[in-house]
C-alpha positions as CSV (number, residue, x, y, z in Angstrom):
1,M,1.9,19.1,2.6
2,I,-1.3,17.0,2.2
3,E,0.6,14.2,0.6
4,T,3.0,14.0,3.5
5,A,0.1,13.9,6.0
6,V,-1.6,11.2,4.0
7,L,1.6,9.2,3.8
8,I,2.3,9.5,7.5
9,S,-1.3,8.5,8.2
10,T,-0.9,5.5,5.9
11,I,2.2,4.4,7.7
12,I,0.5,4.7,11.1
13,L,-2.5,2.6,9.8
14,V,-0.1,-0.1,8.6
15,L,1.5,-0.3,12.0
16,L,-1.9,-0.4,13.7
17,T,-2.9,-3.2,11.4
18,F,-0.1,-5.3,12.9
19,V,-1.6,-4.7,16.3
20,G,-4.9,-6.1,15.0
21,L,-3.0,-9.0,13.5
22,Y,-1.6,-9.8,16.9
23,R,-5.1,-9.8,18.4
24,A,-6.3,-12.1,15.6
25,I,-3.6,-14.6,16.3
26,V,-3.6,-14.4,20.1
27,G,-7.3,-13.5,20.7
28,P,-8.6,-15.7,23.5
29,T,-12.0,-16.2,21.9
30,A,-13.3,-16.6,18.4
31,E,-15.3,-13.4,18.7
32,D,-12.1,-11.5,19.4
33,R,-10.5,-13.0,16.3
34,I,-13.5,-12.1,14.1
35,V,-13.5,-8.5,15.3
36,A,-9.8,-8.2,14.7
37,I,-10.1,-9.6,11.2
38,N,-12.9,-7.1,10.5
39,M,-10.7,-4.3,11.8
40,I,-7.8,-5.4,9.6
41,S,-10.2,-5.5,6.6
42,T,-11.4,-2.0,7.4
43,K,-7.9,-0.6,7.8
44,V,-6.7,-2.2,4.6
45,T,-9.6,-0.7,2.7
46,V,-8.6,2.8,4.1
47,I,-5.0,2.2,3.2
48,I,-5.9,1.3,-0.4
49,A,-8.0,4.5,-0.6
50,M,-5.1,6.5,0.8
51,I,-2.7,4.9,-1.8
52,A,-5.2,5.9,-4.5
53,L,-5.0,9.5,-3.1
54,I,-1.2,9.5,-3.0
55,T,-0.8,8.1,-6.5
56,S,-3.8,9.8,-8.1
57,Q,-5.1,6.5,-9.5
58,V,-8.9,6.4,-9.4
59,L,-8.9,2.6,-10.1
60,Y,-7.6,1.9,-6.6
61,V,-10.8,3.3,-5.2
62,D,-12.8,0.6,-7.0
63,V,-10.5,-2.0,-5.6
64,A,-11.0,-0.6,-2.1
65,L,-14.8,-0.8,-2.5
66,V,-14.7,-4.4,-3.7
67,Y,-12.3,-5.3,-0.8
68,A,-14.7,-3.6,1.7
69,L,-17.6,-5.6,0.3
70,L,-15.7,-8.8,0.5
71,G,-14.6,-8.0,4.1
72,F,-18.2,-7.3,5.0
73,I,-19.5,-10.5,3.5
74,A,-16.7,-12.5,5.2
75,T,-17.5,-11.0,8.6
76,I,-21.2,-11.8,8.2
77,G,-20.4,-15.3,7.1
78,L,-18.1,-15.9,10.0
79,A,-20.5,-14.5,12.5
80,K,-23.3,-16.7,11.2
81,L,-20.9,-19.7,11.3
82,L,-20.0,-18.9,14.9
83,L,-23.7,-18.3,15.9
84,K,-25.4,-21.3,14.2
85,G,-22.5,-23.6,13.4
86,K,-23.3,-23.8,9.7
87,L,-23.5,-21.4,6.8
88,G,-26.5,-22.9,5.0
89,K,-30.2,-22.8,5.9
C-alpha cells in the first residue's frame, strides 16, 4: 500500500517536473528560469529519495543529498551571476 502511494507520488512529481521545464524554457525573465531550475533540482532530489524508498537502496539517499547540494550551489552561483554579472570577487 505504501509502495503504491510512493510510486504514484513519484509519477506525479515527474509530470510536475515537466511543467517546471516548460517554465525554464519559456520563462520571460532570467529570474523565472533560475527559480524553475531550482524547482526542478528540488523535485529530482525528492524523486531520487522516493526511488531509494521503493527499491530499498540506501545508497540512493546519498546520491540525492549530493544532488541537492549541487543544485543549491548552482542556484547560488546563478543568482550571484545575475546580480553582479560575474562569479569572482
